[in-house]
PyMOL commands that place a pseudoatom at each C-alpha (Angstrom):
pseudoatom trace, name=CA, resn=MET, resi=1, chain=A, elem=C, hetatm=0, pos=[96.453, 91.496, 103.661]
pseudoatom trace, name=CA, resn=ARG, resi=2, chain=A, elem=C, hetatm=0, pos=[95.914, 89.782, 107.072]
pseudoatom trace, name=CA, resn=LYS, resi=3, chain=A, elem=C, hetatm=0, pos=[96.892, 86.489, 105.527]
pseudoatom trace, name=CA, resn=TYR, resi=4, chain=A, elem=C, hetatm=0, pos=[100.476, 87.729, 105.534]
pseudoatom trace, name=CA, resn=PRO, resi=5, chain=A, elem=C, hetatm=0, pos=[102.386, 88.107, 108.871]
pseudoatom trace, name=CA, resn=SER, resi=6, chain=A, elem=C, hetatm=0, pos=[102.808, 91.643, 110.088]
pseudoatom trace, name=CA, resn=GLY, resi=7, chain=A, elem=C, hetatm=0, pos=[106.001, 93.278, 109.192]
pseudoatom trace, name=CA, resn=THR, resi=8, chain=A, elem=C, hetatm=0, pos=[108.082, 93.196, 106.122]
pseudoatom trace, name=CA, resn=GLN, resi=9, chain=A, elem=C, hetatm=0, pos=[106.160, 90.387, 104.383]
pseudoatom trace, name=CA, resn=ARG, resi=10, chain=A, elem=C, hetatm=0, pos=[102.707, 92.166, 104.709]
pseudoatom trace, name=CA, resn=LYS, resi=11, chain=A, elem=C, hetatm=0, pos=[104.391, 95.458, 103.813]
pseudoatom trace, name=CA, resn=LYS, resi=12, chain=A, elem=C, hetatm=0, pos=[105.849, 93.893, 100.540]
pseudoatom trace, name=CA, resn=ALA, resi=13, chain=A, elem=C, hetatm=0, pos=[102.471, 92.430, 99.620]
pseudoatom trace, name=CA, resn=PHE, resi=14, chain=A, elem=C, hetatm=0, pos=[100.658, 95.729, 100.055]
pseudoatom trace, name=CA, resn=LEU, resi=15, chain=A, elem=C, hetatm=0, pos=[103.331, 97.666, 98.052]
pseudoatom trace, name=CA, resn=ASN, resi=16, chain=A, elem=C, hetatm=0, pos=[103.302, 95.036, 95.146]
pseudoatom trace, name=CA, resn=ALA, resi=17, chain=A, elem=C, hetatm=0, pos=[99.614, 95.507, 94.953]
pseudoatom trace, name=CA, resn=VAL, resi=18, chain=A, elem=C, hetatm=0, pos=[99.496, 99.330, 95.275]
pseudoatom trace, name=CA, resn=VAL, resi=19, chain=A, elem=C, hetatm=0, pos=[102.665, 100.797, 93.820]
pseudoatom trace, name=CA, resn=PRO, resi=20, chain=A, elem=C, hetatm=0, pos=[102.088, 99.803, 90.178]
pseudoatom trace, name=CA, resn=ILE, resi=21, chain=A, elem=C, hetatm=0, pos=[98.601, 101.285, 90.415]
pseudoatom trace, name=CA, resn=ILE, resi=22, chain=A, elem=C, hetatm=0, pos=[99.988, 104.529, 91.669]
pseudoatom trace, name=CA, resn=ASP, resi=23, chain=A, elem=C, hetatm=0, pos=[102.705, 104.793, 89.049]
pseudoatom trace, name=CA, resn=GLN, resi=24, chain=A, elem=C, hetatm=0, pos=[100.097, 103.885, 86.353]
pseudoatom trace, name=CA, resn=GLN, resi=25, chain=A, elem=C, hetatm=0, pos=[97.839, 106.844, 87.559]
pseudoatom trace, name=CA, resn=ASN, resi=26, chain=A, elem=C, hetatm=0, pos=[100.638, 109.008, 87.727]
pseudoatom trace, name=CA, resn=SER, resi=27, chain=A, elem=C, hetatm=0, pos=[101.655, 108.106, 84.107]
pseudoatom trace, name=CA, resn=GLN, resi=28, chain=A, elem=C, hetatm=0, pos=[98.234, 108.985, 82.812]
pseudoatom trace, name=CA, resn=ILE, resi=29, chain=A, elem=C, hetatm=0, pos=[98.233, 112.339, 84.554]
pseudoatom trace, name=CA, resn=ARG, resi=30, chain=A, elem=C, hetatm=0, pos=[101.706, 113.012, 83.271]
pseudoatom trace, name=CA, resn=GLN, resi=31, chain=A, elem=C, hetatm=0, pos=[100.692, 112.324, 79.628]
pseudoatom trace, name=CA, resn=GLU, resi=32, chain=A, elem=C, hetatm=0, pos=[97.751, 114.471, 80.008]
pseudoatom trace, name=CA, resn=ARG, resi=33, chain=A, elem=C, hetatm=0, pos=[99.941, 117.353, 81.566]
pseudoatom trace, name=CA, resn=GLU, resi=34, chain=A, elem=C, hetatm=0, pos=[102.482, 116.981, 78.759]
pseudoatom trace, name=CA, resn=TRP, resi=35, chain=A, elem=C, hetatm=0, pos=[99.681, 117.423, 76.214]
pseudoatom trace, name=CA, resn=LEU, resi=36, chain=A, elem=C, hetatm=0, pos=[98.419, 120.432, 77.814]
pseudoatom trace, name=CA, resn=LEU, resi=37, chain=A, elem=C, hetatm=0, pos=[101.866, 121.952, 77.924]
pseudoatom trace, name=CA, resn=LYS, resi=38, chain=A, elem=C, hetatm=0, pos=[102.207, 121.181, 74.173]
pseudoatom trace, name=CA, resn=LYS, resi=39, chain=A, elem=C, hetatm=0, pos=[98.728, 122.683, 73.273]
pseudoatom trace, name=CA, resn=ARG, resi=40, chain=A, elem=C, hetatm=0, pos=[99.351, 125.827, 75.405]
pseudoatom trace, name=CA, resn=ALA, resi=41, chain=A, elem=C, hetatm=0, pos=[102.406, 126.682, 73.102]
pseudoatom trace, name=CA, resn=SER, resi=42, chain=A, elem=C, hetatm=0, pos=[100.483, 125.749, 69.967]
pseudoatom trace, name=CA, resn=LYS, resi=43, chain=A, elem=C, hetatm=0, pos=[98.539, 128.119, 67.618]
pseudoatom trace, name=CA, resn=ASN, resi=44, chain=A, elem=C, hetatm=0, pos=[96.865, 125.296, 65.893]
pseudoatom trace, name=CA, resn=TRP, resi=45, chain=A, elem=C, hetatm=0, pos=[93.688, 123.923, 67.717]
pseudoatom trace, name=CA, resn=SER, resi=46, chain=A, elem=C, hetatm=0, pos=[91.161, 121.394, 66.229]
pseudoatom trace, name=CA, resn=ALA, resi=47, chain=A, elem=C, hetatm=0, pos=[87.602, 121.095, 67.432]
pseudoatom trace, name=CA, resn=GLN, resi=48, chain=A, elem=C, hetatm=0, pos=[88.713, 117.738, 69.178]
pseudoatom trace, name=CA, resn=ASP, resi=49, chain=A, elem=C, hetatm=0, pos=[91.412, 119.703, 70.948]
pseudoatom trace, name=CA, resn=VAL, resi=50, chain=A, elem=C, hetatm=0, pos=[88.906, 122.221, 72.277]
pseudoatom trace, name=CA, resn=VAL, resi=51, chain=A, elem=C, hetatm=0, pos=[86.604, 119.518, 73.448]
pseudoatom trace, name=CA, resn=ARG, resi=52, chain=A, elem=C, hetatm=0, pos=[89.334, 117.495, 75.157]
pseudoatom trace, name=CA, resn=VAL, resi=53, chain=A, elem=C, hetatm=0, pos=[90.797, 120.577, 77.112]
pseudoatom trace, name=CA, resn=GLN, resi=54, chain=A, elem=C, hetatm=0, pos=[87.255, 121.429, 78.254]
pseudoatom trace, name=CA, resn=GLN, resi=55, chain=A, elem=C, hetatm=0, pos=[86.837, 117.920, 79.514]
pseudoatom trace, name=CA, resn=ILE, resi=56, chain=A, elem=C, hetatm=0, pos=[90.070, 118.144, 81.559]
pseudoatom trace, name=CA, resn=CYS, resi=57, chain=A, elem=C, hetatm=0, pos=[89.053, 121.644, 82.935]
pseudoatom trace, name=CA, resn=ASN, resi=58, chain=A, elem=C, hetatm=0, pos=[85.789, 120.042, 83.991]
pseudoatom trace, name=CA, resn=ARG, resi=59, chain=A, elem=C, hetatm=0, pos=[87.393, 117.119, 85.752]
pseudoatom trace, name=CA, resn=TYR, resi=60, chain=A, elem=C, hetatm=0, pos=[89.858, 119.216, 87.579]
pseudoatom trace, name=CA, resn=ARG, resi=61, chain=A, elem=C, hetatm=0, pos=[87.233, 121.808, 88.471]
pseudoatom trace, name=CA, resn=VAL, resi=62, chain=A, elem=C, hetatm=0, pos=[88.615, 124.927, 86.625]
pseudoatom trace, name=CA, resn=LYS, resi=63, chain=A, elem=C, hetatm=0, pos=[86.396, 127.192, 84.560]
pseudoatom trace, name=CA, resn=CYS, resi=64, chain=A, elem=C, hetatm=0, pos=[88.127, 127.453, 81.233]
pseudoatom trace, name=CA, resn=ALA, resi=65, chain=A, elem=C, hetatm=0, pos=[87.011, 129.717, 78.501]
pseudoatom trace, name=CA, resn=ALA, resi=66, chain=A, elem=C, hetatm=0, pos=[86.151, 128.379, 75.012]
pseudoatom trace, name=CA, resn=ASN, resi=67, chain=A, elem=C, hetatm=0, pos=[89.038, 130.339, 73.559]
pseudoatom trace, name=CA, resn=PRO, resi=68, chain=A, elem=C, hetatm=0, pos=[92.364, 128.609, 74.373]
pseudoatom trace, name=CA, resn=GLN, resi=69, chain=A, elem=C, hetatm=0, pos=[94.100, 131.866, 74.668]
pseudoatom trace, name=CA, resn=GLN, resi=70, chain=A, elem=C, hetatm=0, pos=[91.800, 132.797, 77.566]
pseudoatom trace, name=CA, resn=ILE, resi=71, chain=A, elem=C, hetatm=0, pos=[92.355, 129.483, 79.567]
pseudoatom trace, name=CA, resn=LYS, resi=72, chain=A, elem=C, hetatm=0, pos=[93.673, 129.925, 82.965]
pseudoatom trace, name=CA, resn=TRP, resi=73, chain=A, elem=C, hetatm=0, pos=[96.711, 127.725, 82.225]
pseudoatom trace, name=CA, resn=ASN, resi=74, chain=A, elem=C, hetatm=0, pos=[98.717, 128.369, 85.276]
pseudoatom trace, name=CA, resn=GLU, resi=75, chain=A, elem=C, hetatm=0, pos=[95.728, 127.279, 87.563]
pseudoatom trace, name=CA, resn=LEU, resi=76, chain=A, elem=C, hetatm=0, pos=[95.080, 124.299, 85.341]
pseudoatom trace, name=CA, resn=LEU, resi=77, chain=A, elem=C, hetatm=0, pos=[98.522, 123.007, 85.333]
pseudoatom trace, name=CA, resn=LYS, resi=78, chain=A, elem=C, hetatm=0, pos=[98.855, 123.409, 89.101]
pseudoatom trace, name=CA, resn=ARG, resi=79, chain=A, elem=C, hetatm=0, pos=[96.146, 120.783, 89.186]
pseudoatom trace, name=CA, resn=VAL, resi=80, chain=A, elem=C, hetatm=0, pos=[96.928, 118.534, 86.407]
pseudoatom trace, name=CA, resn=ASP, resi=81, chain=A, elem=C, hetatm=0, pos=[100.071, 117.151, 87.981]
pseudoatom trace, name=CA, resn=THR, resi=82, chain=A, elem=C, hetatm=0, pos=[101.469, 114.103, 89.594]
pseudoatom trace, name=CA, resn=LEU, resi=83, chain=A, elem=C, hetatm=0, pos=[102.129, 113.392, 93.290]
pseudoatom trace, name=CA, resn=PRO, resi=84, chain=A, elem=C, hetatm=0, pos=[105.401, 111.396, 94.351]
pseudoatom trace, name=CA, resn=THR, resi=85, chain=A, elem=C, hetatm=0, pos=[104.525, 107.639, 94.549]
pseudoatom trace, name=CA, resn=HIS, resi=86, chain=A, elem=C, hetatm=0, pos=[106.443, 107.487, 97.879]
pseudoatom trace, name=CA, resn=LEU, resi=87, chain=A, elem=C, hetatm=0, pos=[104.081, 110.171, 99.351]
pseudoatom trace, name=CA, resn=VAL, resi=88, chain=A, elem=C, hetatm=0, pos=[100.904, 108.443, 98.054]
pseudoatom trace, name=CA, resn=VAL, resi=89, chain=A, elem=C, hetatm=0, pos=[101.809, 105.031, 99.245]
pseudoatom trace, name=CA, resn=ALA, resi=90, chain=A, elem=C, hetatm=0, pos=[102.870, 106.264, 102.732]
pseudoatom trace, name=CA, resn=GLN, resi=91, chain=A, elem=C, hetatm=0, pos=[99.344, 107.791, 103.025]
pseudoatom trace, name=CA, resn=ALA, resi=92, chain=A, elem=C, hetatm=0, pos=[97.804, 104.683, 101.757]
pseudoatom trace, name=CA, resn=ALA, resi=93, chain=A, elem=C, hetatm=0, pos=[99.682, 102.558, 104.264]
pseudoatom trace, name=CA, resn=THR, resi=94, chain=A, elem=C, hetatm=0, pos=[98.915, 104.924, 106.988]
pseudoatom trace, name=CA, resn=GLU, resi=95, chain=A, elem=C, hetatm=0, pos=[95.289, 105.357, 106.474]
pseudoatom trace, name=CA, resn=SER, resi=96, chain=A, elem=C, hetatm=0, pos=[94.661, 101.706, 105.607]
pseudoatom trace, name=CA, resn=GLY, resi=97, chain=A, elem=C, hetatm=0, pos=[96.939, 100.041, 108.198]
pseudoatom trace, name=CA, resn=TRP, resi=98, chain=A, elem=C, hetatm=0, pos=[98.762, 98.404, 105.198]
pseudoatom trace, name=CA, resn=GLY, resi=99, chain=A, elem=C, hetatm=0, pos=[95.685, 97.296, 103.633]
pseudoatom trace, name=CA, resn=THR, resi=100, chain=A, elem=C, hetatm=0, pos=[94.222, 95.646, 106.642]
pseudoatom trace, name=CA, resn=SER, resi=101, chain=A, elem=C, hetatm=0, pos=[91.512, 98.098, 107.888]
pseudoatom trace, name=CA, resn=LYS, resi=102, chain=A, elem=C, hetatm=0, pos=[87.876, 97.418, 107.531]
pseudoatom trace, name=CA, resn=LEU, resi=103, chain=A, elem=C, hetatm=0, pos=[87.490, 100.347, 105.266]
pseudoatom trace, name=CA, resn=ALA, resi=104, chain=A, elem=C, hetatm=0, pos=[90.181, 99.095, 102.861]
pseudoatom trace, name=CA, resn=GLN, resi=105, chain=A, elem=C, hetatm=0, pos=[88.794, 95.528, 102.944]
pseudoatom trace, name=CA, resn=THR, resi=106, chain=A, elem=C, hetatm=0, pos=[85.065, 96.351, 102.490]
pseudoatom trace, name=CA, resn=ASN, resi=107, chain=A, elem=C, hetatm=0, pos=[85.192, 99.813, 100.609]
pseudoatom trace, name=CA, resn=ASN, resi=108, chain=A, elem=C, hetatm=0, pos=[88.259, 99.374, 98.604]
pseudoatom trace, name=CA, resn=ASN, resi=109, chain=A, elem=C, hetatm=0, pos=[89.093, 102.837, 100.341]
pseudoatom trace, name=CA, resn=LEU, resi=110, chain=A, elem=C, hetatm=0, pos=[92.882, 103.131, 101.188]
pseudoatom trace, name=CA, resn=PHE, resi=111, chain=A, elem=C, hetatm=0, pos=[92.885, 106.832, 102.020]
pseudoatom trace, name=CA, resn=GLY, resi=112, chain=A, elem=C, hetatm=0, pos=[90.079, 107.201, 104.536]
pseudoatom trace, name=CA, resn=MET, resi=113, chain=A, elem=C, hetatm=0, pos=[88.155, 109.455, 102.144]
pseudoatom trace, name=CA, resn=ARG, resi=114, chain=A, elem=C, hetatm=0, pos=[84.839, 110.357, 103.472]
pseudoatom trace, name=CA, resn=CYS, resi=115, chain=A, elem=C, hetatm=0, pos=[81.550, 110.631, 101.595]
pseudoatom trace, name=CA, resn=GLY, resi=116, chain=A, elem=C, hetatm=0, pos=[78.697, 113.039, 102.578]
pseudoatom trace, name=CA, resn=SER, resi=117, chain=A, elem=C, hetatm=0, pos=[76.006, 111.921, 99.996]
pseudoatom trace, name=CA, resn=LYS, resi=118, chain=A, elem=C, hetatm=0, pos=[73.163, 109.474, 100.899]
pseudoatom trace, name=CA, resn=ALA, resi=119, chain=A, elem=C, hetatm=0, pos=[74.519, 107.267, 98.133]
pseudoatom trace, name=CA, resn=CYS, resi=120, chain=A, elem=C, hetatm=0, pos=[77.322, 106.237, 100.563]
pseudoatom trace, name=CA, resn=ASN, resi=121, chain=A, elem=C, hetatm=0, pos=[74.851, 104.519, 102.780]
pseudoatom trace, name=CA, resn=SER, resi=122, chain=A, elem=C, hetatm=0, pos=[72.818, 102.682, 100.205]
pseudoatom trace, name=CA, resn=LYS, resi=123, chain=A, elem=C, hetatm=0, pos=[75.109, 99.649, 99.868]
pseudoatom trace, name=CA, resn=GLY, resi=124, chain=A, elem=C, hetatm=0, pos=[75.117, 96.947, 102.391]
pseudoatom trace, name=CA, resn=GLY, resi=125, chain=A, elem=C, hetatm=0, pos=[78.292, 95.566, 103.823]
pseudoatom trace, name=CA, resn=VAL, resi=126, chain=A, elem=C, hetatm=0, pos=[80.291, 98.902, 103.473]
pseudoatom trace, name=CA, resn=VAL, resi=127, chain=A, elem=C, hetatm=0, pos=[81.562, 101.256, 106.147]
pseudoatom trace, name=CA, resn=LYS, resi=128, chain=A, elem=C, hetatm=0, pos=[78.826, 103.992, 106.222]
pseudoatom trace, name=CA, resn=GLY, resi=129, chain=A, elem=C, hetatm=0, pos=[79.907, 107.716, 105.700]
pseudoatom trace, name=CA, resn=TYR, resi=130, chain=A, elem=C, hetatm=0, pos=[83.090, 106.661, 103.698]
pseudoatom trace, name=CA, resn=SER, resi=131, chain=A, elem=C, hetatm=0, pos=[83.415, 106.383, 99.864]
pseudoatom trace, name=CA, resn=ALA, resi=132, chain=A, elem=C, hetatm=0, pos=[83.189, 102.966, 98.409]
pseudoatom trace, name=CA, resn=TYR, resi=133, chain=A, elem=C, hetatm=0, pos=[85.075, 102.020, 95.265]
pseudoatom trace, name=CA, resn=ARG, resi=134, chain=A, elem=C, hetatm=0, pos=[84.741, 99.128, 92.872]
pseudoatom trace, name=CA, resn=SER, resi=135, chain=A, elem=C, hetatm=0, pos=[88.405, 98.656, 92.929]
pseudoatom trace, name=CA, resn=VAL, resi=136, chain=A, elem=C, hetatm=0, pos=[91.706, 99.917, 94.606]
pseudoatom trace, name=CA, resn=ASN, resi=137, chain=A, elem=C, hetatm=0, pos=[92.584, 101.375, 91.098]
pseudoatom trace, name=CA, resn=ASP, resi=138, chain=A, elem=C, hetatm=0, pos=[89.305, 103.714, 91.539]
pseudoatom trace, name=CA, resn=SER, resi=139, chain=A, elem=C, hetatm=0, pos=[90.464, 104.589, 95.097]
pseudoatom trace, name=CA, resn=VAL, resi=140, chain=A, elem=C, hetatm=0, pos=[93.845, 105.834, 93.943]
pseudoatom trace, name=CA, resn=SER, resi=141, chain=A, elem=C, hetatm=0, pos=[92.236, 107.929, 91.111]
pseudoatom trace, name=CA, resn=ALA, resi=142, chain=A, elem=C, hetatm=0, pos=[89.802, 109.549, 93.445]
pseudoatom trace, name=CA, resn=TYR, resi=143, chain=A, elem=C, hetatm=0, pos=[92.440, 110.225, 95.926]
pseudoatom trace, name=CA, resn=LEU, resi=144, chain=A, elem=C, hetatm=0, pos=[94.720, 111.972, 93.284]
pseudoatom trace, name=CA, resn=LEU, resi=145, chain=A, elem=C, hetatm=0, pos=[91.781, 114.061, 91.885]
pseudoatom trace, name=CA, resn=ASN, resi=146, chain=A, elem=C, hetatm=0, pos=[90.979, 115.115, 95.424]
pseudoatom trace, name=CA, resn=MET, resi=147, chain=A, elem=C, hetatm=0, pos=[94.425, 116.237, 96.199]
pseudoatom trace, name=CA, resn=ASN, resi=148, chain=A, elem=C, hetatm=0, pos=[94.602, 118.004, 92.911]
pseudoatom trace, name=CA, resn=THR, resi=149, chain=A, elem=C, hetatm=0, pos=[91.150, 119.830, 93.259]
pseudoatom trace, name=CA, resn=HIS, resi=150, chain=A, elem=C, hetatm=0, pos=[90.201, 120.265, 97.018]
pseudoatom trace, name=CA, resn=SER, resi=151, chain=A, elem=C, hetatm=0, pos=[90.741, 123.757, 98.369]
pseudoatom trace, name=CA, resn=ALA, resi=152, chain=A, elem=C, hetatm=0, pos=[92.361, 122.223, 101.569]
pseudoatom trace, name=CA, resn=TYR, resi=153, chain=A, elem=C, hetatm=0, pos=[95.454, 121.261, 99.454]
pseudoatom trace, name=CA, resn=ARG, resi=154, chain=A, elem=C, hetatm=0, pos=[95.968, 124.546, 97.642]
pseudoatom trace, name=CA, resn=THR, resi=155, chain=A, elem=C, hetatm=0, pos=[99.215, 125.102, 99.589]
pseudoatom trace, name=CA, resn=LEU, resi=156, chain=A, elem=C, hetatm=0, pos=[100.503, 121.778, 98.598]
pseudoatom trace, name=CA, resn=ARG, resi=157, chain=A, elem=C, hetatm=0, pos=[99.715, 122.385, 94.798]
pseudoatom trace, name=CA, resn=ASP, resi=158, chain=A, elem=C, hetatm=0, pos=[101.313, 125.893, 95.149]
pseudoatom trace, name=CA, resn=SER, resi=159, chain=A, elem=C, hetatm=0, pos=[104.342, 124.393, 96.704]
pseudoatom trace, name=CA, resn=ARG, resi=160, chain=A, elem=C, hetatm=0, pos=[104.655, 121.599, 93.870]
pseudoatom trace, name=CA, resn=ALA, resi=161, chain=A, elem=C, hetatm=0, pos=[104.246, 124.280, 91.166]
pseudoatom trace, name=CA, resn=SER, resi=162, chain=A, elem=C, hetatm=0, pos=[107.014, 126.409, 92.710]
pseudoatom trace, name=CA, resn=ILE, resi=163, chain=A, elem=C, hetatm=0, pos=[109.348, 123.418, 92.655]
pseudoatom trace, name=CA, resn=ARG, resi=164, chain=A, elem=C, hetatm=0, pos=[108.481, 122.772, 89.239]
pseudoatom trace, name=CA, resn=ASN, resi=165, chain=A, elem=C, hetatm=0, pos=[109.197, 126.308, 88.128]
pseudoatom trace, name=CA, resn=GLN, resi=166, chain=A, elem=C, hetatm=0, pos=[112.593, 126.035, 89.670]
pseudoatom trace, name=CA, resn=GLY, resi=167, chain=A, elem=C, hetatm=0, pos=[113.345, 123.011, 87.474]
pseudoatom trace, name=CA, resn=ASP, resi=168, chain=A, elem=C, hetatm=0, pos=[113.614, 120.673, 90.584]
pseudoatom trace, name=CA, resn=THR, resi=169, chain=A, elem=C, hetatm=0, pos=[112.052, 117.085, 90.860]
pseudoatom trace, name=CA, resn=VAL, resi=170, chain=A, elem=C, hetatm=0, pos=[109.239, 117.018, 93.250]
pseudoatom trace, name=CA, resn=THR, resi=171, chain=A, elem=C, hetatm=0, pos=[109.709, 114.548, 95.970]
pseudoatom trace, name=CA, resn=ALA, resi=172, chain=A, elem=C, hetatm=0, pos=[107.645, 113.164, 98.948]
pseudoatom trace, name=CA, resn=ASP, resi=173, chain=A, elem=C, hetatm=0, pos=[110.014, 115.138, 101.377]
pseudoatom trace, name=CA, resn=HIS, resi=174, chain=A, elem=C, hetatm=0, pos=[109.018, 118.509, 99.641]
pseudoatom trace, name=CA, resn=LEU, resi=175, chain=A, elem=C, hetatm=0, pos=[105.342, 117.764, 100.213]
pseudoatom trace, name=CA, resn=VAL, resi=176, chain=A, elem=C, hetatm=0, pos=[104.884, 115.762, 103.314]
pseudoatom trace, name=CA, resn=ASN, resi=177, chain=A, elem=C, hetatm=0, pos=[104.666, 119.002, 105.536]
pseudoatom trace, name=CA, resn=LYS, resi=178, chain=A, elem=C, hetatm=0, pos=[101.769, 120.266, 103.477]
pseudoatom trace, name=CA, resn=LEU, resi=179, chain=A, elem=C, hetatm=0, pos=[99.223, 117.689, 104.546]
pseudoatom trace, name=CA, resn=ASP, resi=180, chain=A, elem=C, hetatm=0, pos=[98.155, 118.955, 107.969]
pseudoatom trace, name=CA, resn=ARG, resi=181, chain=A, elem=C, hetatm=0, pos=[94.632, 119.590, 106.522]
pseudoatom trace, name=CA, resn=TYR, resi=182, chain=A, elem=C, hetatm=0, pos=[94.193, 115.945, 105.579]
pseudoatom trace, name=CA, resn=SER, resi=183, chain=A, elem=C, hetatm=0, pos=[93.857, 114.781, 109.182]
pseudoatom trace, name=CA, resn=GLU, resi=184, chain=A, elem=C, hetatm=0, pos=[92.448, 116.278, 112.370]
pseudoatom trace, name=CA, resn=ARG, resi=185, chain=A, elem=C, hetatm=0, pos=[95.887, 115.593, 113.733]
pseudoatom trace, name=CA, resn=GLY, resi=186, chain=A, elem=C, hetatm=0, pos=[97.256, 118.511, 111.865]
pseudoatom trace, name=CA, resn=THR, resi=187, chain=A, elem=C, hetatm=0, pos=[100.980, 118.839, 111.924]
pseudoatom trace, name=CA, resn=SER, resi=188, chain=A, elem=C, hetatm=0, pos=[101.533, 115.713, 114.091]
pseudoatom trace, name=CA, resn=TYR, resi=189, chain=A, elem=C, hetatm=0, pos=[100.012, 113.917, 111.015]
pseudoatom trace, name=CA, resn=ASN, resi=190, chain=A, elem=C, hetatm=0, pos=[102.791, 115.197, 108.856]
pseudoatom trace, name=CA, resn=LYS, resi=191, chain=A, elem=C, hetatm=0, pos=[105.413, 114.081, 111.302]
pseudoatom trace, name=CA, resn=TYR, resi=192, chain=A, elem=C, hetatm=0, pos=[103.933, 110.578, 111.373]
pseudoatom trace, name=CA, resn=LEU, resi=193, chain=A, elem=C, hetatm=0, pos=[103.993, 110.425, 107.729]
pseudoatom trace, name=CA, resn=GLN, resi=194, chain=A, elem=C, hetatm=0, pos=[107.614, 111.692, 107.557]
pseudoatom trace, name=CA, resn=LYS, resi=195, chain=A, elem=C, hetatm=0, pos=[108.477, 108.703, 110.066]
pseudoatom trace, name=CA, resn=MET, resi=196, chain=A, elem=C, hetatm=0, pos=[106.468, 106.325, 107.928]
pseudoatom trace, name=CA, resn=LEU, resi=197, chain=A, elem=C, hetatm=0, pos=[108.568, 107.500, 104.728]
pseudoatom trace, name=CA, resn=ASP, resi=198, chain=A, elem=C, hetatm=0, pos=[111.804, 107.366, 106.567]
pseudoatom trace, name=CA, resn=HIS, resi=199, chain=A, elem=C, hetatm=0, pos=[111.153, 103.798, 107.940]
pseudoatom trace, name=CA, resn=ASN, resi=200, chain=A, elem=C, hetatm=0, pos=[110.001, 102.429, 104.676]
pseudoatom trace, name=CA, resn=GLU, resi=201, chain=A, elem=C, hetatm=0, pos=[111.691, 104.294, 101.969]
pseudoatom trace, name=CA, resn=ASP, resi=202, chain=A, elem=C, hetatm=0, pos=[114.171, 101.592, 100.965]
pseudoatom trace, name=CA, resn=LEU, resi=203, chain=A, elem=C, hetatm=0, pos=[111.397, 99.041, 100.870]
pseudoatom trace, name=CA, resn=ILE, resi=204, chain=A, elem=C, hetatm=0, pos=[109.274, 101.328, 98.647]
pseudoatom trace, name=CA, resn=HIS, resi=205, chain=A, elem=C, hetatm=0, pos=[112.058, 102.100, 96.392]
pseudoatom trace, name=CA, resn=GLN, resi=206, chain=A, elem=C, hetatm=0, pos=[112.821, 98.311, 95.918]
pseudoatom trace, name=CA, resn=VAL, resi=207, chain=A, elem=C, hetatm=0, pos=[109.304, 97.576, 95.067]
pseudoatom trace, name=CA, resn=GLN, resi=208, chain=A, elem=C, hetatm=0, pos=[108.841, 100.460, 92.657]
pseudoatom trace, name=CA, resn=THR, resi=209, chain=A, elem=C, hetatm=0, pos=[112.070, 99.725, 90.820]
pseudoatom trace, name=CA, resn=ALA, resi=210, chain=A, elem=C, hetatm=0, pos=[111.235, 96.071, 90.428]
pseudoatom trace, name=CA, resn=SER, resi=211, chain=A, elem=C, hetatm=0, pos=[107.764, 97.074, 89.108]
pseudoatom trace, name=CA, resn=LEU, resi=212, chain=A, elem=C, hetatm=0, pos=[109.091, 99.526, 86.657]
pseudoatom trace, name=CA, resn=ASN, resi=213, chain=A, elem=C, hetatm=0, pos=[111.655, 97.124, 85.386]
pseudoatom trace, name=CA, resn=ALA, resi=214, chain=A, elem=C, hetatm=0, pos=[108.819, 94.499, 84.979]
pseudoatom trace, name=CA, resn=GLN, resi=215, chain=A, elem=C, hetatm=0, pos=[106.705, 97.110, 83.059]
pseudoatom trace, name=CA, resn=GLY, resi=216, chain=A, elem=C, hetatm=0, pos=[109.742, 97.829, 80.790]
pseudoatom trace, name=CA, resn=GLU, resi=217, chain=A, elem=C, hetatm=0, pos=[110.359, 94.174, 79.998]
pseudoatom trace, name=CA, resn=SER, resi=218, chain=A, elem=C, hetatm=0, pos=[106.614, 93.665, 79.072]
pseudoatom trace, name=CA, resn=SER, resi=219, chain=A, elem=C, hetatm=0, pos=[106.405, 96.637, 76.824]
for i in range(1, 219): cmd.bond("trace and resi %d" % i, "trace and resi %d" % (i + 1))
show_as sticks, trace
zoom trace
């Protein structure tokens, strides 16, 4: 990203690279969530359905009974859910310096996610102590799973579920004040993210709209 001049040109390059990935990941989560909602209301479960729901439970770290009627559906659905693209990209831009940080360049780590295992220090050329990913796609996937499973973000998930139950659309503005445990900066981190959103909302929306239109034309 450093080959682009700082400012709008670099921001657009970053957004063009990252926004479609976030939207794609959210689409996959949305499809899985819709399947769960459908199966929760169904009385007909195949053996494959049972295996699939157990796989989802394991991935989202929810202990699920083998009997579908005994599954903790509310807890599972709180976790299997999307995050607003604007919020995700604002964090990615903040944590990676619009893709220019060493962590982003060497580890494909856009979100400053740490890693405590010895495996983090086994590869040469990466920033030690932080997760390293094969691709930006893997970084986004890991971030979304972390936000949907880690105990630090339970309040965010509860707030998201409450908004859903009210029939409202979950936006970045709804959740941006629930991220004080993401950074040692606490509530000041939330305020910084809000400013990031406010200053770049139009640009993010422009890139996302163009990306969605392009996907629609290619489908």
